[in-house]
C-alpha positions, 0 to 999 in steps of 0.5 A: 947341398956341397957341404960348405953350404950346409948350415952354419953355426956362427952366421954372417949378416951381410943385411946391413942397408936394411939395419945395421946391429947397436953399437955397444957405445948405443946400447949404454947410451940407451941403457943410461937413458932408461933410468932416467924417467922423467918426461922432457917435456914435464916442468919440474926438476927432474923434467928440466934434467931430462930435457937438458939431456935431450937437448945436448944429445940433440947438439951432439947428433948435429956436432957429428952431422957436421950440421950448425943448422936446426934438428927435428927428432923424429921417430925414424927416416920416415916420419923424418920424410913425411914430415918434410913432404907434408904442406909439399905436395908439389916436389920432384923425387925419383922414379928409383927413391924409397917406399916411404917417398913415393908413398909421401910425395905426390910430385912429378917422378924423374927417370933414371938411366940404366946407371941408376943416374937423373939425365937431368933434374927439373927446377925447383925442390927436388927428393934425392936419394944420397946413396940408394937404399938397393942397388947404392948408387950415389946421386951426386948432384950441387944441392937438392931440397932433400935428401935422403941419406940414411944410407950415407949419415955416418958414412959419408960427409952430408950433401947440400942440401934445405931438408936431409932425413937420416935414420939412426939404426942403419948407422948403429943407433937404436931402431925408432928413432931419426933426424930431419937435418933443415936449414931453415924452419920456415919450409915446415909446416907446423902443426902443434906439439914437440920438437918446436910445435913440429911433431908431436910425442913425448920425445925418445930421449934413451933413444936420442942419447944412442943415437948421439952415441953410435953418430960418434964412435969410432968411423975407420970401419968404413975406410976399409969397405971399398976393398973389400966390395971391390973384391967381392965385385970381382969374384961374381963377375968371374963367375958368371955374375952382373952388376947392378948399375956396376960403372956409377958410383957406388957407396962400397957397403950396399952392392945388388948382384944379378945370379942368371939363371936362379931366382931371388929367393932361391938365392936367399934360401940357398944363402940364409941355409947356409948362414949369410942373411942378404937381401933381395932389395930393400927390407921392405920390399923384399919382405914380400917378393914383389918386384922392385921398382927400382930395378924395372925404373933401371929398365930391369925386364922382371925375369933379369931383376928377379935375379938380384940380390942385393949384399950390405956391409957395416962395421960388423964386417970383416974380410973372412966375412966377405971371403966366406961368402964369396965362397957360396956365391961361386958354389952356387954358381957353379951348382946353376952351370952343373944343372945346366 
């Protein structure tokens, strides 16, 4: 193995679509929340103070997202999706939706083309991921019933939708908290408990405070991502790689690359040993290395899909990180050509 591909003392994290490091502002807010020990649903003074802090965090989350309607705090995107689907089994969804959507829904699957885009949407309530978590493809539609914005919230403006899913740990907040943004509470099926009766469980005040702080943190880092991703795209193509959905509009923080002749598993091992954290598909599927339903829906044969890795950027990503990964990609690709 070439020296540049030896294990580095300083690792580079390029798997932000799976989860991104917590912002320091969020860490401080969660730490502060840990000192507020009272249950926000308790009636005494301590509980009322905790409730006031929780509702303030809710307002800040709504304001940061420019959402003028209801915010239901959840344990994350998966619960928000399940809550949105509860009592609504007829919701159609794209065939490339996240596993959490496919598990929750029982509606018709809408096919996509090789570009990852749906040619047409059926009438009625449709679930559409704002940016695909494996390919980064942006689904731009005028309106949808449910939009999963786990990968775009805090980066791009919210789309027009009746229900919107948001995840804190995808944007620098703490894990274990997310939100379902609701235009009209009449769209949901209440079951009792907290959050106005739409979910049960003690409210996560530290998580809510960290969520709000992460959304309020500076977002200027995102402005540099298109140029960095374009540089990496160019290197991949120059050295025989392929960009999944290259012609489609993609969020600049996510890219899927195919290295012909090298399995995803082999690439992950090589890059991991070189000090780079990347993945093959979404985190819920890459751990098992099972075939990607997203790539299959886009028409990739199994052998080609098994040669694709995902590289994703976040608020800690630097130009040097991307340049070093581009060098590692180049060396691995050259090794393959020499062996051939």
